[in-house]
PAPAKE-842569 format. One record per residue (C-alpha): x, z negated, y negated; residue in one letter; residue number from 1. Coordinates in steps of 0.1 Angstrom, whole numbers, always signed. Each point is the difference from the previous one (the first is absolute). Last residue first. Layout:
<recs>
+-------+-------+-------+------+-----+
!     X !     Z !     Y ! code ! pos !
+-------+-------+-------+------+-----+
!     X !     Z !     Y !    a ! NUM !
...
+-------+-------+-------+------+-----+
</recs>
This chain:
<recs>
+-------+-------+-------+------+-----+
!     X !     Z !     Y ! code ! pos !
+-------+-------+-------+------+-----+
!  +915 !  -785 ! -1208 !    g ! 194 !
!   +25 !    +9 !   +26 !    s ! 193 !
!   +36 !    -8 !    -8 !    n ! 192 !
!    +5 !   -34 !   +16 !    f ! 191 !
!   -21 !    +5 !   +31 !    y ! 190 !
!   +11 !   +36 !    +7 !    y ! 189 !
!   +37 !    -5 !    -6 !    d ! 188 !
!    +1 !   -32 !   +21 !    l ! 187 !
!   -19 !   +17 !   +28 !    i ! 186 !
!   +22 !   +31 !    -3 !    m ! 185 !
!   +31 !   -22 !    +4 !    g ! 184 !
!   -10 !   -12 !   +34 !    p ! 183 !
!    +4 !   -38 !    +4 !    l ! 182 !
!   +25 !    -7 !   +27 !    n ! 181 !
!   +28 !   -10 !   -25 !    e ! 180 !
!   -19 !   -24 !   -22 !    l ! 179 !
!   +25 !    -3 !   -29 !    k ! 178 !
!   -22 !   +20 !   -24 !    v ! 177 !
!   -28 !   -25 !    +6 !    v ! 176 !
!   +20 !   -30 !   -11 !    e ! 175 !
!   +11 !   +20 !   -31 !    s ! 174 !
!   -35 !    +0 !   -12 !    p ! 173 !
!   -14 !   +31 !   -17 !    i ! 172 !
!   -20 !   -16 !   -28 !    p ! 171 !
!   -32 !   -17 !   +11 !    l ! 170 !
!   -33 !    -2 !   -18 !    p ! 169 !
!   -18 !    +5 !   +34 !    n ! 168 !
!   -24 !   +28 !    +8 !    g ! 167 !
!   +22 !   +18 !   +26 !    t ! 166 !
!   +22 !   -23 !   +20 !    l ! 165 !
!    -2 !   +11 !   +36 !    y ! 164 !
!   +30 !    -7 !   +22 !    l ! 163 !
!    +1 !   +19 !   +33 !    g ! 162 !
!   +30 !    +1 !   +24 !    e ! 161 !
!   +10 !   -37 !    +0 !    l ! 160 !
!   +22 !    -7 !   +31 !    k ! 159 !
!   +29 !   -15 !   -21 !    t ! 158 !
!   -22 !   -24 !   -19 !    l ! 157 !
!   +29 !   -22 !   -12 !    q ! 156 !
!    +1 !   +19 !   -33 !    q ! 155 !
!   -34 !   -14 !    -7 !    l ! 154 !
!   +18 !   -33 !    -6 !    e ! 153 !
!    +8 !   +12 !   -36 !    a ! 152 !
!   -36 !   -10 !    -8 !    p ! 151 !
!   -22 !   +26 !   -17 !    l ! 150 !
!    -8 !    +2 !   -37 !    e ! 149 !
!   -29 !    +7 !   -23 !    t ! 148 !
!   -28 !    -2 !   +26 !    l ! 147 !
!   -35 !    +1 !   -12 !    l ! 146 !
!   -17 !   +16 !   +30 !    n ! 145 !
!   -12 !   +36 !    +7 !    n ! 144 !
!   +23 !    +9 !   +28 !    e ! 143 !
!   +19 !   -27 !   +20 !    l ! 142 !
!    +0 !   +17 !   +34 !    n ! 141 !
!   +29 !   -11 !   +22 !    l ! 140 !
!    +6 !   +21 !   +32 !    t ! 139 !
!   +28 !    -5 !   +26 !    m ! 138 !
!    +3 !   -38 !    +1 !    l ! 137 !
!   +21 !   -11 !   +29 !    y ! 136 !
!   +23 !   -23 !   -20 !    e ! 135 !
!   -28 !   -18 !   -18 !    l ! 134 !
!   +24 !   -26 !   -15 !    k ! 133 !
!    +3 !   +20 !   -32 !    g ! 132 !
!   -36 !    -9 !    -9 !    t ! 131 !
!   +14 !   -35 !    -3 !    e ! 130 !
!   +11 !    +8 !   -35 !    r ! 129 !
!   -36 !    -3 !   -10 !    p ! 128 !
!   -17 !   +30 !   -16 !    l ! 127 !
!   -11 !    +0 !   -36 !    k ! 126 !
!   -30 !    +7 !   -22 !    v ! 125 !
!   -25 !    +7 !   +27 !    l ! 124 !
!   -35 !    +9 !   -12 !    q ! 123 !
!   -13 !   +20 !   +30 !    n ! 122 !
!    -4 !   +37 !    +7 !    d ! 121 !
!   +25 !    +6 !   +28 !    w ! 120 !
!   +13 !   -30 !   +19 !    l ! 119 !
!    +6 !   +18 !   +33 !    n ! 118 !
!   +27 !   -15 !   +23 !    l ! 117 !
!   +11 !   +20 !   +30 !    g ! 116 !
!   +26 !    -7 !   +27 !    r ! 115 !
!    -5 !   -38 !    +0 !    l ! 114 !
!   +17 !   -19 !   +28 !    n ! 113 !
!   +17 !   -26 !   -22 !    v ! 112 !
!   -32 !   -13 !   -15 !    l ! 111 !
!   +15 !   -33 !   -11 !    n ! 110 !
!   +15 !   +17 !   -31 !    g ! 109 !
!   -35 !    +3 !   -14 !    i ! 108 !
!    +3 !   -38 !    -4 !    k ! 107 !
!   +14 !    +7 !   -35 !    a ! 106 !
!   -36 !    +5 !   -12 !    p ! 105 !
!   -12 !   +33 !   -13 !    l ! 104 !
!   -16 !    -6 !   -33 !    e ! 103 !
!   -27 !   +15 !   -22 !    i ! 102 !
!   -23 !   +12 !   +28 !    l ! 101 !
!   -33 !   +14 !   -11 !    e ! 100 !
!    -8 !   +21 !   +30 !    n !  99 !
!    +3 !   +38 !    +5 !    g !  98 !
!   +29 !    +0 !   +26 !    y !  97 !
!    +7 !   -29 !   +23 !    l !  96 !
!   +10 !   +20 !   +31 !    l !  95 !
!   +23 !   -18 !   +24 !    l !  94 !
!   +17 !   +20 !   +28 !    s !  93 !
!   +24 !   -14 !   +26 !    e !  92 !
!   -16 !   -34 !    +3 !    l !  91 !
!   +14 !   -21 !   +29 !    s !  90 !
!   +10 !   -28 !   -25 !    v !  89 !
!   -35 !   -10 !    -9 !    m !  88 !
!    +9 !   -33 !   -16 !    e !  87 !
!    +4 !   +16 !   -34 !    f !  86 !
!   -35 !   +13 !    +3 !    i !  85 !
!   -13 !   -35 !    +2 !    i !  84 !
!    +8 !    -5 !   -37 !    p !  83 !
!   -27 !   +24 !   -12 !    p !  82 !
!   +16 !   +23 !   -25 !    v !  81 !
!   -14 !    -8 !   -35 !    s !  80 !
!   -27 !   +16 !   -21 !    v !  79 !
!   -17 !   +15 !   +31 !    l !  78 !
!   -33 !   +17 !    -7 !    e !  77 !
!    +1 !   +27 !   +27 !    n !  76 !
!   +12 !   +36 !    -3 !    r !  75 !
!   +27 !    +0 !   +26 !    g !  74 !
!    +2 !   -28 !   +25 !    l !  73 !
!   +13 !   +20 !   +29 !    n !  72 !
!   +20 !   -20 !   +26 !    l !  71 !
!   +21 !   +19 !   +25 !    e !  70 !
!   +21 !   -14 !   +28 !    k !  69 !
!   -21 !   -28 !   +13 !    l !  68 !
!   +12 !   -13 !   +34 !    n !  67 !
!    +2 !   -36 !   -11 !    t !  66 !
!   -36 !    -2 !   -14 !    l !  65 !
!    +3 !   -38 !    -1 !    q !  64 !
!   +13 !    +5 !   -36 !    d !  63 !
!   -37 !    +4 !   -10 !    l !  62 !
!    -4 !   -38 !    +4 !    d !  61 !
!    -2 !    -7 !   -38 !    s !  60 !
!   -29 !   +24 !    -4 !    p !  59 !
!    +6 !   +26 !   -27 !    l !  58 !
!    -5 !    +0 !   -38 !    t !  57 !
!   -18 !   +19 !   -28 !    t !  56 !
!   -18 !   +26 !   +22 !    l !  55 !
!   -25 !   +23 !   -16 !    r !  54 !
!    +3 !   +29 !   +25 !    n !  53 !
!   +16 !   +34 !    -4 !    r !  52 !
!   +27 !    -3 !   +26 !    r !  51 !
!    -2 !   -25 !   +28 !    l !  50 !
!   +17 !   +21 !   +27 !    n !  49 !
!   +16 !   -21 !   +27 !    l !  48 !
!   +25 !   +18 !   +23 !    v !  47 !
!   +18 !   -16 !   +30 !    e !  46 !
!   -28 !   -23 !   +14 !    l !  45 !
!    +7 !   -14 !   +35 !    h !  44 !
!    -2 !   -36 !   -12 !    k !  43 !
!   -36 !    +4 !   -14 !    l !  42 !
!    -5 !   -37 !    -4 !    q !  41 !
!    +7 !    +1 !   -38 !    s !  40 !
!   -32 !   +21 !    -5 !    i !  39 !
!   -21 !   -28 !   +16 !    g !  38 !
!   -17 !   -11 !   -32 !    a !  37 !
!    -9 !   +27 !   -24 !    p !  36 !
!   +22 !   +11 !   -28 !    l !  35 !
!   -11 !    -9 !   -35 !    t !  34 !
!   -13 !   +21 !   -30 !    m !  33 !
!    -8 !   +29 !   +23 !    l !  32 !
!   -16 !   +30 !   -17 !    g !  31 !
!    +2 !   +20 !   +33 !    q !  30 !
!   +22 !   +29 !   -13 !    r !  29 !
!   +28 !    -6 !   +26 !    s !  28 !
!    -6 !   -21 !   +30 !    l !  27 !
!   +21 !   +22 !   +23 !    d !  26 !
!   +14 !   -19 !   +31 !    l !  25 !
!   +28 !   +17 !   +20 !    i !  24 !
!   +17 !   -13 !   +32 !    a !  23 !
!   -33 !    -5 !   +19 !    a !  22 !
!    -1 !   -27 !   +26 !    q !  21 !
!   -34 !   +14 !   +11 !    e !  20 !
!   -16 !   -34 !    +1 !    q !  19 !
!   +18 !   -12 !   -32 !    a !  18 !
!   -10 !   +33 !   -19 !    c !  17 !
!   -36 !    -5 !   +12 !    r !  16 !
!    +0 !   -35 !   -15 !    e !  15 !
!   +15 !   +12 !   -32 !    i !  14 !
!   -26 !   +28 !    -3 !    i !  13 !
!   -28 !   -26 !    +7 !    a !  12 !
!   +14 !   -22 !   -28 !    q !  11 !
!    -2 !   +30 !   -24 !    v !  10 !
!   -36 !    +5 !    +9 !    e !   9 !
!    -8 !   -37 !    -6 !    q !   8 !
!   +19 !    +1 !   -33 !    m !   7 !
!   -22 !   +28 !   -14 !    d !   6 !
!   +13 !   +35 !    +1 !    m !   5 !
!   +14 !   +20 !   -28 !    g !   4 !
!   -11 !    -1 !   -36 !    r !   3 !
!   +28 !   +21 !   -15 !    d !   2 !
!    -1 !    +0 !   -38 !    m !   1 !
+-------+-------+-------+------+-----+
</recs>
């Protein structure tokens, strides 16, 4: 397990990030169970990497990061998507892979600017219909979940170029076949490899 820095060292990094007005903050592999105070004050932040920690939730004021484009929460201990994420409408890339998520709330439809959504290696049994509202979504990774069906609303994702479904007990869904922009070889590879 990653031990990382103590909270005082992490706080010093956040303060330096604030002073330098850095656009990227990487707190991956620090063993964090909570985020330190002050992180929501980094208004200039565009990329926040929190992968491989022990986070179970996020601060309720994280939506103050209004310039944030990418949030990586991969390989944490999330059993549900922290509600504050659905208020972060500037997000273009949301990485939630390798957690223990069993449900993706309907509020995912609020994130209308998402280009990439990575839910690989969770415990999802279904996707909400509101996923179809993510009109700019180009990549959707759903590999290694427990999905047995996909919502028909996925047909509305006209910009989708990559849909990854390996490791799910899915038949070939007609909703996917109707996605015009999705290259045929991606479909062929992801349904026929095994």
